[in-house]
C-alpha positions as CSV (number, residue, x, y, z in Angstrom):
1,M,8.8,-15.7,8.1
2,S,6.4,-16.7,5.4
3,K,7.6,-18.0,2.1
4,N,4.1,-17.9,0.6
5,Y,4.4,-14.7,-1.3
6,Q,0.9,-14.8,-2.6
7,V,-0.5,-14.8,1.0
8,L,1.8,-12.0,2.0
9,A,0.9,-9.9,-1.1
10,K,-2.8,-10.5,-0.3
11,K,-2.4,-9.4,3.3
12,I,-0.6,-6.2,2.2
13,I,-3.1,-5.3,-0.4
14,D,-6.0,-6.0,2.0
15,I,-4.4,-3.5,4.5
16,V,-3.5,-0.9,1.8
17,G,-6.8,-1.4,0.0
18,V,-6.9,-2.5,-3.7
19,D,-9.1,0.5,-4.6
20,N,-6.8,2.8,-2.8
21,V,-3.7,1.9,-4.9
22,E,-2.7,4.3,-7.7
23,S,0.5,2.5,-8.4
24,V,3.1,0.2,-6.7
25,T,6.8,0.0,-7.4
26,H,9.9,-1.0,-5.5
27,C,13.5,-0.2,-4.9
28,Q,16.0,-2.6,-3.5
29,T,14.5,-2.5,0.0
30,R,11.0,-1.0,-0.1
31,L,7.6,-1.5,-1.6
32,R,6.4,2.0,-2.7
33,F,2.7,2.5,-3.0
34,V,1.2,5.7,-4.3
35,V,-2.3,5.8,-2.8
36,K,-5.4,7.9,-3.1
37,D,-5.8,8.3,0.6
38,P,-3.0,7.4,3.0
39,K,-5.3,7.8,6.0
40,Q,-7.2,4.7,4.9
41,I,-4.1,2.5,5.6
42,D,-3.7,0.9,9.0
43,K,0.1,1.3,9.3
44,A,0.1,-0.6,12.6
45,A,-1.5,-3.6,10.9
46,L,1.1,-3.3,8.1
47,E,4.0,-3.3,10.6
48,D,2.4,-6.2,12.5
49,L,3.2,-8.4,9.5
50,D,6.4,-10.4,10.4
51,E,7.9,-9.6,6.9
52,V,7.4,-5.8,7.2
53,K,10.3,-4.3,9.1
54,E,9.0,-0.7,9.1
55,S,6.5,1.5,7.2
56,F,6.3,5.2,6.7
57,S,4.5,7.8,4.6
58,V,5.9,10.3,2.2
59,Q,3.3,12.7,0.8
60,D,0.7,10.5,-1.0
61,S,2.8,7.3,-0.8
62,I,3.5,4.6,1.8
63,R,6.8,2.8,1.8
64,S,7.4,-0.5,3.5
65,L,10.7,-2.1,4.2
66,L,10.9,-5.8,3.4
67,A,13.8,-8.2,2.9
68,L,15.1,-8.1,-0.7
69,V,14.1,-11.7,-1.6
70,L,10.6,-11.1,-0.1
71,L,10.4,-7.8,-1.9
72,T,11.0,-9.3,-5.4
73,M,8.7,-12.2,-4.9
74,C,6.0,-10.2,-3.2
75,M,6.0,-7.5,-5.9
76,T,5.3,-10.2,-8.5
77,Q,2.3,-11.4,-6.5
78,L,1.1,-7.8,-5.8
79,K,0.8,-7.1,-9.5
80,S,-1.7,-9.9,-9.8
81,Y,-4.1,-8.0,-7.4
82,I,-3.8,-4.6,-8.9
């Protein structure tokens, strides 16, 4: 599992699409992206990342399960891309 959170954040944002992101937040276990077009996201590619345990869509959002430490550190890095 990668500890380079900047690389992980960049991989995630590349899959989701920086121009596709309306907002990103998190709870204790999930990154929560509100996106313009969920169909633009390759969920299989997202789930292929070792750090992503699962991913699912809810209306216009996509939620990805990460370990808590990863989540906190990755969220900090994601904000630098958005």
